[in-house]
KOLFI-611975 format. One record per residue: residue number from 1; residue in three letters; chain; y, z, x of N, C-alpha, C, O in turn. Coordinates in steps of 0.02 Angstrom, whole numbers, plus 32768, in hexadecimal, padded with zeros to 4 digits. Layout:
# KOLFI-611975
NUM  ALA  A  Y  Z  X  Y  Z  X  Y  Z  X  Y  Z  X $
...
This chain:
# KOLFI-611975
1  MET  A  81D0  7BC7  7D9D  81A5  7BC7  7DA1  8178  7BAC  7DC0  817C  7B6F  7DC4 $
2  VAL  A  812C  7BD5  7DEC  8112  7B9A  7E09  80CE  7BA2  7E0C  80BF  7BDD  7E06 $
3  THR  A  80B6  7B8F  7E10  806E  7B7A  7E0F  803E  7BA5  7E60  8037  7B8A  7E97 $
4  ILE  A  802A  7BDD  7E50  7FF9  7BDB  7E9D  7FC3  7BEA  7EB1  7FA3  7C19  7E9A $
5  LYS  A  7FB0  7BC4  7EDD  7F53  7BC0  7ECF  7F44  7BF9  7F20  7F68  7C0D  7F4D $
6  CYS  A  7EDF  7C05  7F06  7ED4  7C35  7F40  7E90  7C30  7F30  7E72  7C50  7F05 $
7  ARG  A  7E70  7BEC  7F6C  7E05  7BEE  7F74  7E0D  7BD4  7F22  7DEE  7BF4  7EF8 $
8  GLY  A  7E23  7BB5  7F18  7DFE  7BA2  7EC7  7E2E  7BAE  7E94  7E44  7B8E  7E64 $
9  ILE  A  7E37  7BE5  7EAD  7E68  7C05  7E4E  7EBF  7BFA  7E54  7EE5  7C05  7E83 $
10  THR  A  7ECF  7BDC  7E09  7F03  7BB9  7E04  7F2D  7BED  7DD2  7F1B  7BF3  7D98 $
11  PHE  A  7F72  7C1A  7DF1  7F97  7C27  7DC3  7FE7  7C25  7DAB  8019  7C34  7DCA $
12  SER  A  7FDF  7C0A  7D68  8004  7BD3  7D60  8044  7BF1  7D3B  8042  7C1C  7D0F $
13  ASN  A  8087  7BCD  7D59  80C6  7BFF  7D15  80DD  7C51  7D41  80EC  7C87  7D29 $
14  ILE  A  80DA  7C40  7D73  80E9  7C79  7DA8  8133  7C81  7DCD  814D  7C53  7DEE $
15  GLN  A  8152  7CC2  7DC5  81A9  7CD1  7DCD  819F  7CD7  7E06  81B8  7CBF  7E39 $
16  ALA  A  8161  7D11  7DF5  818C  7D6B  7E3A  8139  7D7D  7E3D  810F  7D7C  7E10 $
17  ALA  A  812F  7D94  7E99  80F7  7DA4  7E98  8102  7DE8  7EB7  8120  7DE8  7EED $
18  ILE  A  80F4  7E14  7EA4  80F5  7E5E  7EC9  80A6  7E6F  7F12  806B  7E5E  7F10 $
19  PHE  A  80CB  7E96  7F49  8090  7EA9  7F7C  8092  7EF4  7F9A  80C3  7F11  7FB0 $
20  ASP  A  8057  7F09  7F95  8056  7F39  7FAF  8075  7F1F  7FEA  808D  7EE6  7FF1 $
21  LYS  A  8072  7F68  802E  8085  7F6D  8068  806B  7F7D  8080  805A  7F4D  80A3 $
22  ASP  A  803F  7FBF  809B  8014  7FBA  80C8  7FD3  7F95  80CB  7FD6  7F74  8097 $
23  GLY  A  7F9D  7F88  80E6  7F7A  7F56  80EE  7F7E  7F0B  80D0  7F54  7EDF  80CB $
24  THR  A  7FB9  7F0E  80C1  7FC8  7EC1  8082  7FFE  7EA4  80C6  7FE7  7E86  80F7 $
25  LEU  A  8033  7EB0  80BF  8074  7E90  8109  806E  7EAE  8115  8063  7ECA  80DF $
26  GLU  A  8064  7EEF  8153  8053  7F3C  8165  801B  7F30  8196  7FE4  7F3A  817C $
27  ASP  A  8019  7F1A  81E3  7FD6  7F32  81C9  7FF5  7F7F  822D  8006  7F86  8267 $
28  SER  A  7FDE  7FA5  81D9  7FD4  8005  81EA  7F93  8008  820C  7FA2  8006  8248 $
29  GLN  A  7F77  8009  820A  7F27  802F  8206  7F39  804D  8248  7F39  808A  8240 $
30  GLU  A  7F4A  803C  828C  7F5A  8080  82B5  7F8D  80AC  82B2  7F8C  80E5  82CB $
31  PHE  A  7FB3  8097  829A  7FE8  80CE  8286  7FEA  8113  8242  8000  814C  8244 $
32  LEU  A  7FC1  80E3  8203  7F85  8120  81D9  7F5B  8139  8205  7F45  816D  81ED $
33  ARG  A  7F41  812D  823D  7F1C  813F  824F  7F02  8190  825B  7EDC  81BB  8246 $
34  LEU  A  7F4A  817B  82A3  7F86  819F  82A8  7F8D  81CB  82A6  7F71  81FC  82BF $
35  LEU  A  7FCD  81C1  8275  7FF0  8201  8245  7F9D  8219  820D  7FAA  8253  8200 $
36  GLY  A  7F71  820E  81F7  7F50  8222  81D4  7F0C  824E  81EB  7EE1  825F  81C2 $
37  MET  A  7F06  8262  823C  7F04  829F  828A  7F38  82AB  8294  7F25  82DC  82B4 $
38  LYS  A  7F82  82AE  829A  7F8E  82E9  82A4  7F9E  82FF  8280  7FA1  8339  8293 $
39  ARG  A  7FB9  82FD  8236  7F9C  8318  820F  7F66  8341  81EF  7F6A  8373  81CB $
40  ALA  A  7F39  8321  8202  7EFB  8372  81FF  7F0C  8377  823D  7F19  833B  8243 $
41  ARG  A  7F1C  8397  8288  7F18  83B0  82A9  7F6F  83F8  82A6  7F77  8432  82B9 $
42  LEU  A  7F93  83D0  828B  7FAA  8413  8289  7FA5  8437  822C  7FC7  8465  8215 $
43  ALA  A  7F67  8405  8203  7F57  8446  81DC  7F20  846C  81F6  7F16  84A5  81E0 $
44  ASP  A  7F03  8458  821B  7ECF  8497  823D  7EE1  84C4  8276  7EBB  84EB  8293 $
45  ALA  A  7F38  84B4  8286  7F2F  84E4  82B4  7F57  8508  8299  7F7A  8526  82C2 $
46  GLN  A  7F67  851B  8248  7F84  852E  8223  7F4E  8584  8205  7F58  85C1  81FE $
47  ILE  A  7F08  8544  81FC  7ED6  8563  81E4  7E9B  8535  8207  7E8E  84F9  8203 $
48  PRO  A  7E83  8561  8224  7E3C  852E  8257  7E01  852F  822E  7DEF  8558  8205 $
49  GLY  A  7DE8  84F8  8241  7DB3  84DB  822F  7DBE  84A8  81FA  7D8E  8484  81EC $
50  VAL  A  7E0A  849B  81CE  7E02  8471  81B3  7E04  840C  81C8  7DEB  83D7  81B4 $
51  GLY  A  7E31  8425  81F9  7E13  83D4  8230  7DEF  8392  820C  7DFF  835C  81F3 $
52  GLU  A  7DBA  83B6  8219  7D97  8375  8214  7DA2  835F  81D5  7DC1  8331  81BA $
53  PRO  A  7D63  83B3  81BA  7D63  8393  814C  7DAF  835E  8143  7DA8  8329  8124 $
54  LEU  A  7DEB  836F  815C  7E13  835A  8149  7E1B  830B  8163  7E4C  82EB  8150 $
55  GLN  A  7DF2  82F1  818A  7E0D  82B6  81AE  7DE6  828D  8185  7E00  8259  8171 $
56  MET  A  7DA2  829D  8173  7D55  8284  814F  7D9B  8295  8113  7DCF  8288  8132 $
57  ALA  A  7DA4  82A4  80E7  7DB9  829E  80A4  7E27  827F  809F  7E55  8284  8075 $
58  PHE  A  7E1D  8262  80E7  7E44  823D  80DC  7E4A  81DC  8100  7E74  81B0  8109 $
59  GLY  A  7E08  81EB  8108  7DEF  819E  811C  7DE3  8187  814F  7DD4  814C  8159 $
60  ILE  A  7DE9  81C6  818B  7DE9  81A6  81D8  7D96  8194  81D7  7D76  81A2  81A4 $
61  ASP  A  7D7F  8180  81FD  7D52  8181  822B  7D4D  816D  826A  7D38  8133  8269 $
62  SER  A  7D55  8181  82A1  7D4D  8178  82F7  7D88  8142  82DB  7DB3  8141  82AF $
63  GLY  A  7D6E  8112  8312  7DC1  80E1  8315  7DD2  80AF  82C1  7DEB  8079  82B4 $
64  SER  A  7DBF  80D5  82A7  7E07  80A0  826C  7DEC  80D2  8224  7DC3  80FF  822A $
65  ILE  A  7E08  80C1  81E7  7E0A  80D2  81B9  7DF8  809C  818D  7DF3  8061  819D $
66  ASP  A  7DEA  80C4  8133  7DCA  80B4  810C  7DF6  8095  80F2  7E2D  80AF  80E9 $
67  PRO  A  7DE9  8053  80DF  7E18  801A  80B6  7E32  8035  807F  7E6E  8039  8076 $
68  THR  A  7DF8  8052  8047  7DD2  8077  8024  7E00  80DB  800C  7E11  80ED  7FD3 $
69  GLY  A  7E05  80F9  803B  7E1F  8135  8041  7E52  8150  802B  7E75  813E  7FFB $
70  LEU  A  7E57  816D  8042  7E95  819B  8016  7ECA  81B0  8052  7EFA  81D6  8047 $
71  LEU  A  7EC1  819B  8081  7EF3  8178  80BE  7F1A  8141  80AB  7F58  8141  80A8 $
72  ALA  A  7EE8  80FE  8099  7EF4  80D8  808F  7F1E  80D9  8079  7F51  80E2  8099 $
73  VAL  A  7F21  80CD  8014  7F1E  80B5  7FE3  7F60  8107  7FBA  7F98  80FE  7FA2 $
74  GLY  A  7F2E  8166  7FC2  7F56  8176  7F9F  7F9E  8189  7FA4  7FAE  8159  7FC7 $
75  SER  A  7FE0  81B0  7F9A  8037  81AE  7F98  8013  81FA  7FD4  7FDE  8214  7FE6 $
76  ARG  A  8044  81FE  7FD9  8054  821C  8014  803A  8279  7FCF  8012  82A6  7FC0 $
77  ARG  A  8063  8264  7FC8  8048  82BE  7F71  801D  82C3  7F85  800D  82EF  7FAD $
78  GLU  A  7FE1  827A  7F62  7FA8  8279  7F69  7F88  82A2  7FA6  7F83  82DF  7F9A $
79  ASN  A  7F77  8292  7FD6  7F7D  8298  801D  7F78  82DF  801F  7F48  8305  8027 $
80  GLU  A  7FC0  82EA  8013  7FE6  834A  8016  7FA0  8368  7FF0  7F7E  8391  800F $
81  ILE  A  7F96  835D  7FCD  7F73  83AB  7F7E  7F1E  837C  7F8B  7EF2  8384  7F61 $
82  VAL  A  7F16  8355  7FBF  7EB5  8347  7FC4  7EC4  837D  7FEC  7EAA  83AE  7FD0 $
83  ALA  A  7EEA  8394  802F  7F01  83AD  8065  7EEC  83E8  805A  7EC2  840C  8075 $
84  ALA  A  7F13  83ED  8029  7F24  842D  8008  7EEA  846C  7FDB  7EEB  84A6  7FC6 $
85  GLY  A  7EC5  843B  7FDF  7E7D  843B  7FA4  7E58  845A  7FDB  7E49  8494  7FCD $
86  TYR  A  7E3F  8443  8021  7E1B  8438  805D  7E43  8488  8071  7E17  84B0  8080 $
87  ILE  A  7E73  849D  8073  7E8E  84F6  808C  7E78  8519  8052  7E43  8537  8059 $
88  ALA  A  7E91  851C  801E  7E78  8545  7FE6  7E37  8544  7FDA  7E25  8560  7FA6 $
89  GLU  A  7E06  8526  8004  7DDA  8546  7FEF  7DC1  8562  803B  7D8D  854E  8053 $
90  THR  A  7DDD  8582  8053  7DF7  85A3  807C  7DDF  85F4  807F  7DC2  861E  80A2 $
91  GLY  A  7E12  85E0  801E  7E1B  8621  8011  7E67  8647  8004  7E78  867B  7FE9 $
92  ARG  A  7E89  8614  8025  7EEA  8605  801D  7EF9  85FF  7FDC  7ED7  85D3  7FC2 $
93  GLY  A  7F2A  8621  7FAC  7F1E  8619  7F6A  7F55  85D4  7F93  7F72  85C6  7FC8 $
94  TRP  A  7F44  85B2  7F3A  7F61  8559  7F20  7FB8  8555  7F39  7FC6  853D  7F70 $
95  LEU  A  7FD2  8563  7F22  8049  8563  7F38  8038  8572  7F99  805C  8553  7FC1 $
96  GLU  A  7FFC  85A6  7FB6  7FDD  85AE  800C  7FE8  857B  801E  8016  8562  803E $
97  SER  A  7F9D  855D  7FFD  7F7A  8524  8014  7FA6  84E6  8020  7F9A  84BF  804E $
98  LEU  A  7FEF  84DA  7FE3  801C  849D  7FE8  804B  84AE  8004  806B  847D  8018 $
99  THR  A  8070  84FA  8016  8097  84E6  8045  8082  84E5  809F  80AB  84D4  80C9 $
100  ILE  A  803E  84F9  80AE  8010  84DF  80F6  8009  849A  8107  801B  8486  813F $
101  ALA  A  7FE9  8466  80CD  7FD0  8438  80CF  8025  8405  80CA  801F  83C9  80D6 $
102  ARG  A  8066  841E  80B9  80AB  83FA  809E  80BF  841A  80E8  80C5  83EA  810E $
103  ARG  A  80C7  8445  8100  80DC  844F  816A  80C0  8421  817B  80DB  83EF  8193 $
104  ALA  A  807B  8429  8171  8034  83FD  81AC  806F  83AB  81B6  8085  838E  81E7 $
105  PHE  A  8078  839A  8151  809C  8349  8151  80BE  835E  817B  80B7  8353  81B7 $
106  ASP  A  80E9  8380  8162  8140  836E  818B  814D  8368  81CF  8170  8343  81F2 $
107  GLU  A  8124  8398  81DA  8117  83AE  823C  8111  8364  8246  813D  8347  8267 $
108  ALA  A  80CE  8338  8225  80A7  830F  8246  80DB  82B4  8241  80DA  828F  8272 $
109  ASP  A  8106  829E  81F8  812A  8290  8200  815D  8293  8223  8177  825D  8233 $
110  GLU  A  817A  82D0  8237  81B2  82D9  8265  81BB  82C9  82B6  81E8  82C6  82E0 $
111  MET  A  8164  82BE  82AF  8140  829A  8301  815C  8275  82F5  8196  8271  8308 $
112  PHE  A  8144  8250  82D4  8142  81F6  82D0  817E  81E6  82C5  818D  81AE  82D9 $
113  LYS  A  81B7  8210  82A1  81DF  81EE  8287  8205  81A5  82AC  8211  8170  828F $
114  ASN  A  8210  81B4  82E7  8222  8197  832E  81F6  8138  8314  8210  8107  82FA $
115  SER  A  81B1  8146  832A  817E  8119  833D  8192  80D0  8309  81A8  80C7  82D0 $
116  ALA  A  8177  80A2  834C  817C  807F  8329  8177  805A  82DF  813F  806A  82CB $
117  VAL  A  8196  8031  82AF  8163  801E  82A1  812B  7FD8  8294  8131  7FA4  82B4 $
118  SER  A  8103  7FE2  826C  809A  7FBE  826B  80E2  7F63  8263  8115  7F49  824D $
119  PRO  A  80AA  7F61  8289  80E4  7EE8  828D  80A0  7ED8  8257  8069  7EF2  825B $
120  LEU  A  80B1  7EB2  8231  80AD  7E6A  81FE  807A  7E65  8228  806E  7E65  8264 $
121  PHE  A  804A  7E5C  81CA  8016  7E1E  81EF  802A  7DE9  8215  8063  7DD4  8209 $
122  VAL  A  8002  7DC5  824B  801F  7D63  822E  801B  7D52  8206  7FEA  7D4B  81E2 $
123  GLY  A  805E  7D40  8200  805C  7D0A  81BF  8076  7D08  8197  808B  7CD8  8175 $
124  SER  A  8081  7D75  818F  8086  7D80  814D  80F0  7D54  8153  8109  7D25  8135 $
125  LEU  A  8105  7D79  817D  8155  7D53  816E  8141  7D03  8149  813F  7CED  810F $
126  GLU  A  8138  7CF1  8176  812B  7CAB  816D  811C  7C80  811B  812F  7C47  810C $
127  VAL  A  80EC  7CBD  80E7  80E8  7C99  80C3  8113  7CB5  8088  811E  7C9A  8052 $
128  LEU  A  8128  7CF5  80A0  8163  7D2D  806E  81A5  7CD6  8083  81B1  7CAF  8055 $
129  LYS  A  81BC  7CCE  80B8  81F5  7C99  80A3  81E2  7C6D  808D  8208  7C52  8065 $
130  TYR  A  819A  7C48  809B  8172  7C06  8073  8174  7C29  8023  818B  7BFF  7FFD $
131  LEU  A  8161  7C69  7FFD  8164  7C45  7FC1  81C4  7C59  7FB5  81EA  7C37  7F92 $
132  SER  A  81D5  7C8B  7FD2  8225  7C89  7FAD  824C  7C62  7FAB  8283  7C6B  7F91 $
133  GLU  A  8235  7C22  7FCA  8245  7BD9  7FD7  8250  7BC6  7F94  8280  7BB3  7F73 $
134  ALA  A  8212  7BD1  7F8C  81F7  7BA4  7F39  8215  7BA6  7F0C  8223  7B7B  7EE2 $
135  GLY  A  822D  7C05  7F14  8260  7C17  7EE0  8253  7C4F  7EC1  827E  7C6A  7E9F $
136  LEU  A  821C  7C65  7EC8  81EF  7C9A  7EC0  8203  7CDE  7EB8  8203  7CF1  7EF3 $
137  LYS  A  8211  7D0B  7E99  822C  7D34  7E8C  81FA  7D7B  7ECB  81CA  7D8D  7EA9 $
138  LEU  A  81F8  7D9B  7F03  81E5  7DC7  7F25  81F1  7E0B  7F22  8229  7E1F  7F12 $
139  GLY  A  81B5  7E3F  7F33  81C3  7E7C  7F2A  8190  7E97  7F67  8166  7E7B  7F8A $
140  ILE  A  81A1  7ECE  7F63  817D  7F22  7F86  8161  7F5D  7F52  817D  7F7E  7F26 $
141  LEU  A  8131  7F5A  7F64  810B  7FAF  7F23  80EC  7FB7  7F53  80CC  7F8B  7F6F $
142  SER  A  80EF  7FF0  7F64  80D7  800E  7FB3  80AF  8059  7F9A  80B6  8054  7F5D $
143  ALA  A  8095  8089  7FA3  807F  80D5  7F8F  80AB  80EB  7FB8  80DA  8108  7F9D $
144  ALA  A  80AD  80E9  7FED  80DC  80E3  800D  811C  810D  7FE9  810B  811C  7FB0 $
145  THR  A  8157  8123  7FF7  8190  812C  7FEC  81B0  80FD  7FFF  81A1  80D8  802E $
146  THR  A  81FB  80F6  7FCA  822A  80AC  7FC2  824A  80DB  8008  8264  80FE  7FDD $
147  GLU  A  8254  80EB  8028  827D  80F3  805B  8260  80D8  80AF  8285  80D6  80E0 $
148  VAL  A  8214  80C5  80AF  81D7  80CD  80CB  81F9  807D  80B4  821D  805D  80DA $
149  VAL  A  81E8  806A  807C  81EF  800B  808D  8224  7FFB  808D  822F  7FCD  80B5 $
150  GLN  A  825A  8011  806A  8285  7FF2  8092  828E  7FFC  80E8  82A6  7FCC  8105 $
151  LYS  A  827C  8032  810C  8290  8026  8140  8261  7FE8  8166  826D  7FC4  8197 $
152  PHE  A  8222  7FEC  8133  8206  7FBB  8168  821E  7F62  814B  821C  7F2C  8168 $
153  VAL  A  8230  7F73  8110  8262  7F08  8110  8298  7F13  8144  82AD  7EDE  815C $
154  LYS  A  82BC  7F58  8161  82F0  7F2F  816E  82DA  7F3E  81BD  82F7  7F1C  81E8 $
155  HIS  A  82B5  7F61  81CD  8293  7F42  820F  828A  7F22  8223  82A0  7F0E  8259 $
156  HIS  A  824A  7EFB  81E7  823D  7E9E  81DC  8265  7E7E  81D5  8257  7E44  81E5 $
157  GLU  A  82A6  7E86  81BF  82DB  7E67  81B5  82C7  7E21  817A  82C9  7DE4  8181 $
158  LEU  A  82AF  7E5E  812D  827A  7E28  8108  82B4  7E41  80CD  8295  7E57  809C $
159  ALA  A  8303  7E43  80C3  8325  7E4D  8098  8331  7DF1  8093  8346  7DEA  8059 $
160  ASP  A  832F  7DBB  80AB  8343  7D9A  807B  8301  7D62  8053  8300  7D27  8041 $
161  TYR  A  82D0  7D9B  8052  828D  7D83  803F  8285  7DB5  7FF0  828A  7DAB  7FB4 $
162  ILE  A  827D  7DDB  800F  8270  7E0D  7FE4  82A8  7E3B  7FB5  82CF  7E61  7FD2 $
163  GLN  A  82A8  7E32  7F5F  82BC  7E42  7F42  82D7  7E8C  7F35  830E  7EA3  7F25 $
164  LEU  A  8288  7EAD  7F45  8251  7EEA  7F13  825B  7F12  7F4C  8230  7EFD  7F73 $
165  GLU  A  8279  7F3D  7F68  8230  7F7A  7F92  824A  7FD6  7F71  8276  7FFE  7F7E $
166  MET  A  820F  7FD4  7F43  81E0  800C  7F2A  81A9  8007  7F5B  8181  7FDF  7F73 $
167  GLY  A  81C7  806D  7F5E  81A6  80A1  7F41  819F  80CD  7F29  81CD  80E2  7F07 $
168  VAL  A  8150  8100  7F2D  8147  8156  7F0D  8167  8158  7F10  8178  812A  7F37 $
169  ASP  A  81B4  818D  7EF0  81C1  819F  7F09  81C7  81E1  7EBB  8201  81F8  7EB8 $
170  SER  A  819B  81FE  7E85  818F  820C  7E44  8142  822D  7E40  8124  8243  7E71 $
171  THR  A  8127  822B  7DFC  8111  8244  7DE5  80CB  8212  7DE9  8090  8224  7DEA $
172  LEU  A  80E1  81DE  7DE9  80B0  8195  7DDD  8097  8182  7E27  80B6  817B  7E5C $
173  HIS  A  8041  8178  7E10  8046  8156  7E71  8018  812D  7E46  801C  8133  7E09 $
174  LYS  A  7FE2  80FA  7E69  7FD0  80AE  7E78  7F7A  80E7  7E58  7F63  811D  7E6B $
175  PRO  A  7F66  80B8  7E29  7F63  8081  7DF6  7F8B  807A  7DBD  7F8B  8054  7D8C $
176  ASP  A  7FAA  80A2  7DCE  7FDE  80A2  7D85  7FFA  8089  7D7A  802A  807C  7D9F $
177  PRO  A  7FF1  8066  7D2C  8017  800B  7D27  805E  8025  7D1F  807B  7FEF  7D2B $
178  LYS  A  8083  8045  7D16  80BA  8062  7D11  80E8  8052  7D44  8124  804A  7D3A $
179  LEU  A  80C8  804D  7D81  80E9  8041  7DCD  80F2  8004  7DB4  812C  7FF1  7DBC $
180  PHE  A  80D4  7FE4  7D9D  80A6  7F7C  7D9F  80FF  7F6F  7D69  8129  7F45  7D79 $
181  LEU  A  8105  7F94  7D39  8116  7F72  7D0D  8169  7F73  7D27  818E  7F45  7D16 $
182  GLN  A  8184  7FB1  7D54  819B  7FCA  7D63  81D7  7FA4  7D80  8206  7F87  7D65 $
183  ALA  A  81C1  7FB1  7DD0  81B0  7F6C  7DFB  81D9  7F19  7DBF  820E  7EFA  7DC8 $
184  CYS  A  81AC  7F11  7D8E  81BA  7EB3  7D7F  81FD  7EB5  7D4A  8221  7E85  7D3E $
185  GLU  A  8207  7F02  7D29  8248  7F22  7D1D  827C  7F16  7D46  82B1  7F06  7D2C $
186  LYS  A  8277  7F1A  7D81  82A9  7F10  7DB9  82C2  7EDB  7DD3  82FB  7EC6  7DDC $
187  LEU  A  826F  7EC0  7DE5  827E  7E72  7DF5  82AF  7E2F  7DC0  82C1  7DF6  7DCC $
188  GLY  A  82B9  7E65  7D7B  82AD  7E37  7D48  8282  7DEF  7D33  8282  7DB5  7D1E $
189  VAL  A  8263  7E1E  7D47  8218  7DD4  7D25  81E3  7E0F  7D01  81E8  7E4C  7D05 $
190  GLN  A  81A3  7DDD  7CD3  8186  7DEE  7CB1  813C  7E02  7CBC  8124  7DD0  7CD7 $
191  PRO  A  8105  7E36  7CB6  80F0  7E28  7CF1  80B5  7E09  7CDA  8082  7E0F  7CFC $
192  ALA  A  80B4  7DE8  7CA3  8069  7D9E  7C93  809E  7D59  7CBF  8097  7D1E  7CAE $
193  ALA  A  80C5  7D6A  7CEA  80E3  7D29  7D10  80F5  7D56  7D3C  8132  7D5F  7D42 $
194  THR  A  80C5  7D82  7D6A  80C6  7DA8  7DA4  806B  7DB4  7DC1  8038  7DCC  7DA8 $
195  LEU  A  807F  7D8F  7E0A  8035  7DB9  7E2C  8031  7DE2  7E47  806A  7DF9  7E4C $
196  MET  A  8007  7E05  7E64  8014  7E4F  7E70  7FF4  7E38  7EBC  7FB9  7E3C  7EAD $
197  VAL  A  7FF4  7E24  7EF9  7FD1  7E57  7F11  7FC6  7E90  7F62  7FF2  7EA1  7F8B $
198  GLY  A  7F6E  7EA3  7F60  7F79  7EDC  7F95  7F37  7EBF  7FA9  7F14  7E8D  7F9E $
199  ASP  A  7F39  7F12  7FDC  7EE3  7F0B  7FD1  7ED9  7F56  7FB1  7F09  7F7C  7FB9 $
200  SER  A  7EC4  7F5F  7FA4  7EA9  7FAD  7F82  7E95  7F8A  7F30  7EAB  7F64  7F05 $
201  ALA  A  7E65  7FB0  7F3E  7E6B  7FA6  7EF2  7E89  7FD3  7EBB  7E7C  7FC6  7E80 $
202  GLY  A  7EA8  7FFF  7EC7  7EEA  8013  7EA8  7F19  7FED  7E9E  7F41  7FF8  7E70 $
203  ASP  A  7F1E  7FB3  7EC7  7F67  7F7E  7E9C  7F48  7F4D  7E84  7F66  7F2E  7E59 $
204  ILE  A  7F00  7F37  7E98  7EE9  7F0F  7E58  7EDD  7F2E  7E16  7EE2  7F05  7DE8 $
205  GLN  A  7EC8  7F88  7DFA  7ECB  7FA2  7DE2  7F08  7FB5  7DB0  7F0A  7FC3  7D74 $
206  MET  A  7F41  7FAF  7DED  7F75  7FBA  7DA9  7F97  7F6A  7D9D  7FAB  7F58  7D66 $
207  GLY  A  7F98  7F47  7DCF  7F9A  7F01  7DB8  7F7E  7EE4  7D65  7F9A  7ECA  7D35 $
208  LYS  A  7F4A  7EF5  7D71  7F23  7ED4  7D2A  7F2B  7EF6  7CF8  7F1D  7EE2  7CC0 $
209  ASN  A  7F46  7F3B  7D06  7F61  7F76  7CB1  7F7D  7F61  7C95  7F7C  7F5B  7C58 $
210  ALA  A  7FB9  7F42  7CD7  8006  7F3B  7CB7  7FFE  7EEA  7CAC  802B  7EC0  7CAF $
211  GLY  A  7FBA  7EE3  7CA0  7FC5  7E8E  7C8B  7FF3  7E55  7CC9  8019  7E25  7CBF $
212  ALA  A  7FE3  7E6A  7CF0  8009  7E2D  7D25  7FD8  7DE6  7D1A  7FA5  7DE4  7CF8 $
213  ALA  A  7FE9  7DC3  7D30  7FED  7D72  7D3E  7FB9  7D58  7D4D  7FA2  7D24  7D35 $
214  GLY  A  7F91  7D91  7D95  7F52  7D7C  7DB4  7F7C  7DAE  7DE3  7FB9  7DB5  7DEC $
215  CYS  A  7F2F  7DDA  7E03  7F35  7DF8  7E43  7F03  7DD9  7E6F  7ECF  7DBA  7E63 $
216  ILE  A  7F2B  7DF0  7EB6  7EFC  7DC6  7EE0  7EFE  7DFC  7F0D  7F33  7E1A  7F15 $
217  GLY  A  7EAE  7E14  7F3E  7EB0  7E13  7F40  7E99  7E15  7FB7  7E6C  7DF1  7FCC $
218  ILE  A  7EBA  7E3B  7FDF  7ECA  7E2C  800C  7E9D  7E47  8045  7EBB  7E7B  8051 $
219  CYS  A  7E63  7E45  8075  7E59  7E5B  80AA  7E53  7E33  80E1  7E2C  7E05  80EB $
220  TRP  A  7E97  7E55  8116  7E80  7E22  8163  7E5D  7DFA  8177  7E92  7DE1  8167 $
221  GLY  A  7E3A  7DD8  818A  7E09  7DB0  81A7  7DB6  7DC0  8160  7D8C  7D9D  817B $
222  ASN  A  7DA8  7DCC  8146  7D6A  7DF2  8116  7D89  7DFC  80D8  7D9C  7E33  80C5 $
223  ALA  A  7D8E  7DCB  80BB  7DAE  7DC8  8074  7D52  7DCC  8021  7D46  7DC2  7FE5 $
224  GLN  A  7D30  7DE3  8068  7CE2  7DE6  8030  7CDA  7E3D  8030  7CA1  7E4F  803E $
225  VAL  A  7CFF  7E67  8025  7CF0  7E8A  8018  7CF2  7EBA  7FEE  7D29  7EB5  7FD3 $
226  ARG  A  7CCF  7EF0  7FD4  7CBB  7F07  7F85  7CF8  7F20  7F5A  7D00  7F19  7F1E $
227  HIS  A  7D23  7F42  7F8A  7D5A  7F42  7F6F  7D84  7F32  7F55  7D9A  7F5A  7F2B $
228  LEU  A  7D9F  7EFC  7F5D  7DBD  7EC8  7F2F  7D90  7E91  7EF9  7DA6  7E5D  7EE0 $
229  GLU  A  7D59  7EA9  7EF2  7D1D  7E85  7EAF  7D42  7E64  7E6C  7D3C  7E32  7E48 $
230  LYS  A  7D72  7EA9  7E71  7DA2  7E9D  7E36  7DDF  7E92  7E28  7E04  7EAC  7DFE $
231  ALA  A  7DE9  7E63  7E57  7E24  7E34  7E78  7E21  7DDB  7E58  7DF2  7DB7  7E67 $
232  ASP  A  7E4C  7DCA  7E38  7E2D  7D6F  7E15  7E2E  7D65  7E3F  7E04  7D39  7E32 $
233  VAL  A  7E3A  7D5A  7E9A  7E3E  7D4D  7EC7  7E3C  7D67  7EE8  7E64  7D96  7EDE $
234  ALA  A  7E10  7D70  7F36  7E0A  7D95  7F82  7E23  7D5F  7FB8  7E09  7D27  7FBB $
235  ILE  A  7E55  7D75  7FE3  7E3A  7D4D  8023  7E64  7D7F  8066  7E87  7DB1  8071 $
236  ALA  A  7E45  7D48  8084  7E4E  7D5D  80CB  7E85  7D69  80FC  7E8D  7D88  8132 $
237  SER  A  7EB9  7D35  80C1  7F02  7D42  80FB  7F41  7D10  80DD  7F3D  7CD3  80E5 $
238  LEU  A  7F6A  7D26  80C5  7FAC  7D33  809D  7FC8  7CDB  80A1  7FF7  7CCA  807D $
239  ASP  A  7FAB  7CB0  80CA  7FC1  7C52  80BB  7F7D  7C5C  809B  7F8A  7C7C  80CE $
240  GLU  A  7F37  7C64  8078  7F3B  7C41  804E  7F49  7C43  800A  7F26  7C32  7FDB $
241  ILE  A  7F8A  7C60  800D  7FAA  7C5E  7FCF  7FCF  7C1F  7FC1  800C  7C23  7FC7 $
242  THR  A  7FB1  7BDB  7FAD  7FF8  7BA3  7FB3  7FFB  7BA7  7F51  7FDC  7BC5  7F25 $
243  ILE  A  8029  7B7E  7F56  8060  7B38  7F39  8059  7B1A  7F11  8095  7B12  7F04 $
244  LEU  A  8038  7AF4  7EE2  8016  7AC9  7EDE  8075  7AA1  7EBB  80A0  7AB2  7E92 $
245  ALA  A  806A  7A6A  7EEA  80A0  7A23  7ECB  80C5  7A22  7E82  809B  7A13  7E57 $
246  ASP  A  80FB  7A2C  7E6B  80F4  7A1D  7E29  80D3  79B2  7E15  80CB  799F  7DDB $
């Protein structure tokens, strides 16, 4: 067990740390923005007029995405359901609306399947290595699918440091604490000895409701953001996570 310190806040007897992926380890904002725009345009091609409202619903605002928005923090399934809701407002039945939304999402995924994996935030690899060498078990728990998480870990050669590659593949979605509890069980650690590190209010709420040892919020470059106010501590870079010597 180790003692972790961030901006004057200390977490004792820590065995593991679980990280979100998008916006925490992976600088994926541009990829998500392009993916969301493509989904909206493909839906609009089937149902003219829904494209612009869908982009707004996804949290896409010109050249950026809302870090608290649906696209940034929701699972694919949640995004599909919202898209289907907008389509249903045009008078389509619910099952037809779901089918149209899923078709647009599948087509967008196919178009982007060979795109480059988004880069790690600068310094993330070094922090993961630093924590792993200190004896911590490390995991990734993402709103993306497990397959996407595995692709991310493989591409960035993180397997030496990451013991858990977990996404959302069932009806459970963040911030359901059961996800964090499942992740801890797979890592073989207790929640009370595990930190949650994420960039969304959902990550923080999930960790707290699951009894995590602490919840560290991160917003790269600016920790003073409202959506992380319930975190035990908010940081602007992962290298603010330090280990205190015994």
